[in-house]
N, C-alpha and C positions, 0 to 999 in steps of 0.2 A: 872392615865394614864392607857390606855386599850391596850391589845396586843391579837391578835389571836394566840393561842397556837396550835402547829401542832405535838406535841408529848404527848403521854398518860402518860408516867411515871413521868415526871417532868415539872412543870411550875414554871418559874422564871420571875422576873422583876427587873429592875435596882434599887438598893437600898431599896428593899422592900422584905418582907416575903410573899410568895404566896402559894396557895394550889394546889395540883395536879389537873389537869384537864383531859379533854377528847378531842378527836379530834373535832375541830370545835367550842369548848367551849371557851368562853371568860373568861379570868383571870382578876380578879380585884385586883389592888394593895391594900394591907391591910393598914390600918392606923397603927400607932404604938400602937395599943390597946393591952395591956397585956392580955385582957380577950380572944381575938382571938388567941394569941400565946399560951396561956395555953390550949386552946381547941384543937389546932393542936398538941401540945405535948401530951396531954392526949390521942388523937387517934393514936398516935405513927406515925404520918404522917411526911414526910420529910420536912425540912425547908432548904432553902438556900438563902444567900444574894449575889446578882451580883452587882459588883461595876463599871463595864465598859461595853460599847457597845461591845467591842471586845469579852469580857467574855461571853456576852449574845449570841453573833452570834456563839461562839465556842461551848456553851453548847447546842444550838438548831441545830447545824450543817448547819448554814446558809453559803452558799458559795458566796453570792453577797457582794462586798466590793469596796470602793473607791480605786484607785491606791495610793500607798504610794509614794508621791512626795517629801517628805522631808519637813523641817520646813523653809528653807531659800527661800526668794524671793528677787530679786534685786530692790532696790528703783530706780525709773526712774529719770531722770534730772529734776530739777525745772527751771522754766522760770524766768529770770530776767528782770527788767524793761529795755526796749530796748533803752531808752534814757538816764536816770540818771546813768546807769551802764556802759555806754560807756565813759570811763574816757577821752579817747583822743578827742572824738567829744565835750564832754562838755568843756574840756580845750580850744579847738580850738575856740569855741563859745565865751568863756569868754575873749579870746584875740581880736577877730574881731568885736563883737557886742558892741555898745554903752551901757552903764549902763541902761538907761531907756528903750531900746528895750529889753535888757535881763530880765529886771524885769516884762515886760508885757507879753512876750511869754513863759518865763520858766515854770510857772504853767500849761499852756496848753500843752507844750511838755511832762512835767512829767506825767500829767494825761493820755495823749494819750499814752505814753510809757507803763502804766500799762494796759490801755484798750486793747492795742495791743495783749499782752500775756494772757489775759483773754477772753474777748468776741470776738475779732477779730480772734484770733487764732482758736477758736472753729468753727467759721463761714468758715474760710479758709480750715480747715480740712473737713468740711462738703462738700465743693466744690471738694475737692480731691476724696471723697468717693462717691459722687453723680455727675457723669461727665455729661456734655451736650450730647444731642443726637439729631438726626434729624428724624422727621416724615413727610416724603415727601407727603404722601397721607392720607385722611381720610378713614373712614370704608367704604365709598361708591365709592371710586375710584377718588374722586376729588383731584387735586393737591393742596396742602396747604403749603408745605415747612415750616412746623412748627418747629422751633428751641426750644428745651425744655431745660431750665436751671433750677437749683434747687433754692429754696427760699433763701438759703444762699447767692448765687450769687446776687440775686436781692436786698437783704438786704445791701450788700456791695456797691452796686451803691448808695443807699440811704445815707449810712453813708459816702461815699466819698464826696457827695454833703454837707451834714451837717457840716462835719469837714473842709470844704473849702480846699480839697487837690488840687483843681485846682484853685479855686477863690482867694486863699491867694496870689499867685503870681501876680495878676492883680488888687487888690483893692487899691494899692497905700498907704496903711496904714503906712508902715515902710520904704518907698523909696526904696533905693538900697538894703536893707536887706529883701524885700518881697520875692525874689526868694530863698534866702538861708533858710529863715523860712519854706518856702514851701517845699523845697527838704529835709530838715532835717525831716520834719514830714512825707514825702513820704518814707524817708529811714526807719523810724519806721514801717510804714504801709506794705512796700513792702514784707518782708519775711514771713509775717503771712497772707497775703491777699488772698491766694487762686488764685494767679495770676491775681487778679483785678487791679494790678498795671500796667499791660500791656495795657488794654484800657484806663487807665488814662494817661499813657505816650502819646499815639496818640491823646488823647483829649487835652492834654497840648500843643502838637504841632500844632494841628488845631487851638487852640485858639490864639497861637502866630502868626500863619499865617494869621488869621482873623484879627487880630490887626494891623499887617503890611500892609495888603491889604485892608485897611478900606473903599476904594472907592466902593467895591462891596456891594451892599444893601443885597444880600443873605449871604455873610459872616458877615456882621453886624448883621443880625438877628441871625445867628448861634452863634456868639460871646456871645450874651446875655444868650443863653442857656448853652453853655460850661462852662461858668464862674459863673453860678448861685449856690447859696447855698440852693435853694429851690429844694427838691427832686422831686416834680412834675413838675418842669421846666428844670431840669438839664438833659443835652444831653452828650452822649459819641460819639466819632468819630472813624471812621475807617481810615486806610490808604492803599489804594488798588493800588498797583503798580506792584507787582510781577506777571508775566505771565509765560506761559509754558516754555519759552526759558530761563528764569532765573530772578534774581532779581537785581543784582548789575549793569548789563549793561542794564540800563533802556532804553536808546536811541535805543539800537540795538535789544531789545527783545520785545517792546511793539507793539501789533497788534491792540489794541482796537481803533475802529473808532468812530468818533463823527459827526453825520449828523445834519446839521442846519435843525430846525423844522419850521422855518418861524415865530415864535413868541418870538424870543430873546433866546430861549433855544435850546438845542441840545439832540438828542437822541443817547445813547451810545450802541455800539454792540461790544462785546469782551468777553474774558474768563479770569477771574483773579484766578491765581493758588494758591495763599495764601492770605486769607483775615482774619487776626487776628481781634478779637472783631467783630465777625460777627453779633452780636445782637446790634451794634451800631446804634445810630439814624440818623447819616449822614456819609458821607465819602468824603475824597479828593482823587482824582484819575487822571490819566494822559491818554490822547488819542490823535490820529491824526485827525484833522479836514477834513472832505470831503464835497464838495457841496452836496445838495439834488438831483441834477441831477444824473440819473443812469450812470453807468460805468466811473464815474470820479475817478481819483486818488486823494489821499490826497493832499491838497493845500501845504503842507510841510511835510517832513519827521520828522521835529522837532515836540516836544510834547507841548501840552497845558494842564493847570490844570483846572479840572472841580470840581464843588461842586455838590453833589446829597444828597437828603434825601431818606432814605432806604424805607420809606413807603409813600404812597399817603395819601390824607386827609381822604379817607375811610379805612385807615389802612391796605390796601392791599400792598403787595410788589410792589416796583416801577420798574416793568420790570426786576426783579432780580429772578433768579432760584438758589436755593441752591442745587448744584449737589451732593455734599457729604461733610461730615466732615473729616479732616485729622486725621489719626491715627498716633499720634506722640509719640516719645520716652518720652517726658515730657510735662509740661504745659497743661496737659490733661483737667485741670479745665477749661481752656480757650478755647471757641468755635473757631476753625480755618476752613474755608471751601474754597471749590472751588465754584466759583460764575460764572454764565452765566449771562451776561448783554445783554438783548434782548429788545432793545427800551427803556432803562432807562432815564427817564428825568433828564437832568443835566444842569448846568449852567457854562459858562465859567467865570473863576475868575482870569485868568492871560492873559496877552498879547499873542497873537497867536505865538506858537513856543517857548514861555518862560516858560514852565511848570516845567521843571527841576529846573530852577533858583528860580522860585516861591516857589517850595515845600522844597527848601533847608532850609527855616526857620523852617520847621517841623523837618527836619533831625537833626539839632543842638540840638533841645530840646529832642527829643527821644533818641539821643546818650547819652546825659547827664543822662536821666532816666535810661539808660542801665548801665551806671557807678555807679549810686546810688544803683540800684538793686544788682549789683555785690558786692559792699561794705557791704551793709546791710545783704546779704545772708552770707558772711563771717562772720560778726559780730555776727549774730544769731547762727551759728554753733560753734563759739568759746565760746559763752556764755554757751550754753547747755553743751559743752564738759568739760568746766572747773568747772561747777556745778557738773556734774556727776563724775568728778575725786575726788571730796570731798566725795562722797557717795558710790563709789565702792572701795572695798578692794581687793588687790591681792598681792601675795608674802609677806604676813605678815604686810601689812599696806595699808592706802588709796593711791589710784593711784597718787594723787596729790603730794605725798611724794617721789616719784621715780624720780631721777634727769634726766634720759633720757626722761621721759615723759615731764617734765617740760621745758627741752631744746627743744623738738619738738614743744611743744605748744607755747614757747616764740618766735620761728621762724615764726610760723603762724601768731602771734599777730604783730610782726614787719611788715610782709608783708601786713596785713590787715590795719595797720596804716598808711603805705605809700600810698596805694590805697585811703584811706580816705582823706589823706592830698591833694592829687592831685585832687580828684574829688570835694571836698567841696571848693577847692580854685578856681576851674574853674566855680563853681555855683556862687561863690561870684563875680567873675569878669562878669558873665552874668548879675547879678543883678545890677552891676554898669553900665554895658553898657545899660541896659533896662531903667535905670534911668537917662541916658544921663550924667553921671559923669566920665565915664571910660576915662582914657588916651588913646592915640593912641597905646602906648606899650601894655596896657592891652587888647585892642581890638584885637591886632595882636596876642598875646599869646593865647587868647581865641579861635581865629579861627585856629591857628596852632595845639594846643594840644588837642582839643576836640576829633578828631578822634583817636589820640593816646591814650587818657584816656579810651576811649571806648574798644580799642583793648587790652590794657594793663590789665585793671581791670577784663575783661572777661576771659582772660587766667589765671589770678591769681585766680579767684574764683573757676575754676575747680580743680586746684591743692589744694587749702586751703580745700575746702569742702570734697574732696576725702580723704585728710589726716585727717581731723577732724572726718570723720566717723569712721576712724580706732580706734579712742579714745574710741569708744563704743563697740569695739570687734564685735562679731557676731551680736549683736543687731543693729549695724549700717547697717546691710544688711537685717533686717526683716521688712516687709512692715507695719506691724500694729503698729510699733513704731512711724511711721510718718517720719523717718529719711531718708530712701532711696529716697523719692521724691525730696528732696532738690538737690541731685546730678543729677537726671534726669532733673529737671527744670533748673539747672544751665547751661546745655549744650546748651541751646537756645542763651545764652548771647554772646558767640564768633561768632554766625552766624547771628542773627536778626540785622537788620540795618547795614549790611555789615561785611564780614568776616575779619580776622585779616590782610590778605594781601591787601584787598581793603581799609581798614583804613590806612594802611601804605601808600598806593599810594595817598590817599586823603591828608595825610599830606604833601607829596611832591608837589601836586598841590597847596596847601595853600602857600608853599614857593615860587613856580613859579608864582603864580598869584600876589603875593606881591612883585615880583622882588627881593626876598631875604630879604625883610624887616621883615618878620616874624621870620626868623632865627635870625636876628640881635637883634630883641626884646627879644627872648627867652635867647640869649647869655647874654645881658645886664641885663635882670632880674635875672639870676642865679648869675651872677658876683656881683651884687649889694647886694644880699641876703648873699652871702659868705663873701663879704668884711665887712659887718656889724658885723657879728659874729667874724671875725677875730680881729676886733678892740675892741671887749669887753673883758675885763680883767676876767670876770667871765666864759668865755668860753674856757679856756686854754685847757680843756680836749677834745675839738673838733678841734684843730688846725690841726691835722692830717687829720681829716675828711674833713675839708675845702680844704686842699691841694689836696686831692684825687679828690674832686669834680672839682676843677680848672683843674687839669690835664686832667681828663676824658672829660670835655667840650672842651678843647683845641684840644684834639685828634680828636673828632667828627668834630669840626669846620674845622680843617685841611684837613680832608677827604673830606668834602663837597667842599672845596675851590680847592683842587688838584686832585680830581678824579671825576670830574662831569660825565664822561662817564660811571661810575660804580653805579651812585646813584640809578637808578631804580632797578638794581640788588640787591642793599643793602637796598632797602626801608624798609623792616621789621626789619633788624638789626639796622638801624638808628632810626626807631620809638622806639624800646625798649631801645636803649641806651639814647635817649633824655628823655624818661619817667623816667629811673633810675636815671639820673643826676638831672633832675628837681625835682623828689621827694626827693632826698637827700638834696637839697637846702632848700626845704620846711621843712623837719624835723629838719635841723639845725636851722632854723629861729624860729621853734616852740620851740625847746630846749632853745634857747636863751631867749624867753619870759617866758617860764615855769619854767626852772631852775631846776626841780626836777630830780632825778637820772634816773628815768624810761625814761623820754624824752631825756636825754642825751645819755643814753646807747642805746635807739632806733636809734638815728641819727648816733651814732658811728657805730653801727653794720650794718646799711644800707650801710654807705659809705665805711667801711673798710673790711667787711667780705664778700661782694658780688661783683661779677663782674659788673662793670658799663658800660664798652664799649664792645659791642657785634659784632663790625664790623670785618670781616674776608676777606680782599681783595683778598687773594689767592683763595678763593672759588668762586669769582664772574667772574674770567676770564677763569676758567678751563672748558674743555669740558666733564669732568668726572661726572658732575651733572646728565646729562641725561643718561649716561652709568651705573651709580649706580642705578638709578631708574629703568631702563629698564632691567637691568641685569636678565637673566633667562625667560624674556617674549618671548613666542614662539606662534605666531598666529596659527600654526597648532594644537596647544593643547588649543585652546580657543573654548568652547563648546556652546556658546549661551548666551542670556541675563539672568541676575539674575531675577528670578520669571517670 
């Protein structure tokens, strides 16, 4: 080893005897030759052996040094298989799937669960770190509206096709279990997908809509692409409804016009305020039809559904201008844009004025996707936090050994299991409906509880993910751990596809539309489930839980029957009460099947340690609500718009 010596009097080298040098002279480490040592000794020259880099720097007066950071570094959480290590989900599937179906799909789900936390997680993280951007012009000033997405995003589209993340639900291989198989796989995919789960949700909704409206040749063509496993043929779909006035009040806010073009198609003119999955191959959207004659008003204020392809045959945009990408709190991996439709060629695929009813098929699917995403995100964070609790030590031992931490985590687990029970039960009912084997009660329950499940699980995921991040201490707040993005991304779930209040009102609409039959179906479903557990000698430990569920159900039913004038005011409280009661019955049913102490304790805790009925009649008739909200508001002290 060679060193440049900078001092005249002493020249040293680690572990070696060296001779004095001069400025700029190179020092050569001696071998352990006794002849060299004897010569140096005979000449009376100094010898010194240096045993460490610190001694060398001290001897030479070198001031440059690495910071002393200590010897400890924290081991990060390791990733569990998102399928096999979800004991509640695997137990649930063991209960509801026939043996021959389990034997066929289990190896695929196991493999995919491992792939999710290795290959797919890496791709999803790349999407977070390489977010999409818009290049509206080229270097010569030509308008291009080029949407740039990273290679990982494109790869995830290819993988989605190959894994059949949409196709599985439509291939008919497992009959009523196709949808459950697909949604379980999507649940594994969602929390590591870099938000590619969002375009898949709309693609699935579009495929279902195309299947239902099969009389349209344009949708029949689209269906073949949307459900393909061939990456070169696979399409994703957008859902372009929200305009500047807002999203939930579609009828009252849509300004887009459709002008008949004379060749069976229409030209769309409008401005879409949110268009998630802006890079989609097609979209379903709503507009008001107007005649091609100038100065004519729309033929109806009611909306019609249209199908459009985002690019023409020459691969140029189809009369679409990308105005800007949204700068969002989360889901930044996903390109969401404001779009100007300026003569976009589109095809009518619903009866005139029946667009909202036609697109409802899409909303049922996307709301269940929303619930699956909420559940899978909760499960992802709980898996990471429990593994981390085994690796991090504090106050004299591993975090997992501290009773307060375990109590907190167990409560998060119970919440997550309840949400999974509700979500995958509704997915199973959807599969039965699509296979045409669902009973009338099952269909009514599916229609009534889908908006409730969307609202309930979306509120739960915000609480669970926030609490789970605390399990990592300060690291849960540090961006390069990859953890904070989960909380930012979760915030879209209570908003997208309808806010909590809108979902609560949708539940009431389902009751009204069915003349009360939907509530009767829910009531009878819960009663039957609880009665079965009550009659089981093995479920004596859950008798109290069954009684609590029955009392809560009767309380809510009584309110609906005797206080009809307060129902709209109470919509949100009714929805959450129904969710808690129904989930309790599902957990009791599962404990009856499973029989192990974890399932029994989960059901008991859900029913006995939480408030199941959230209805507060005294708050619905008071004039104090507005007074409380507006207390302190003074128009004289309001100084202009935000930003």
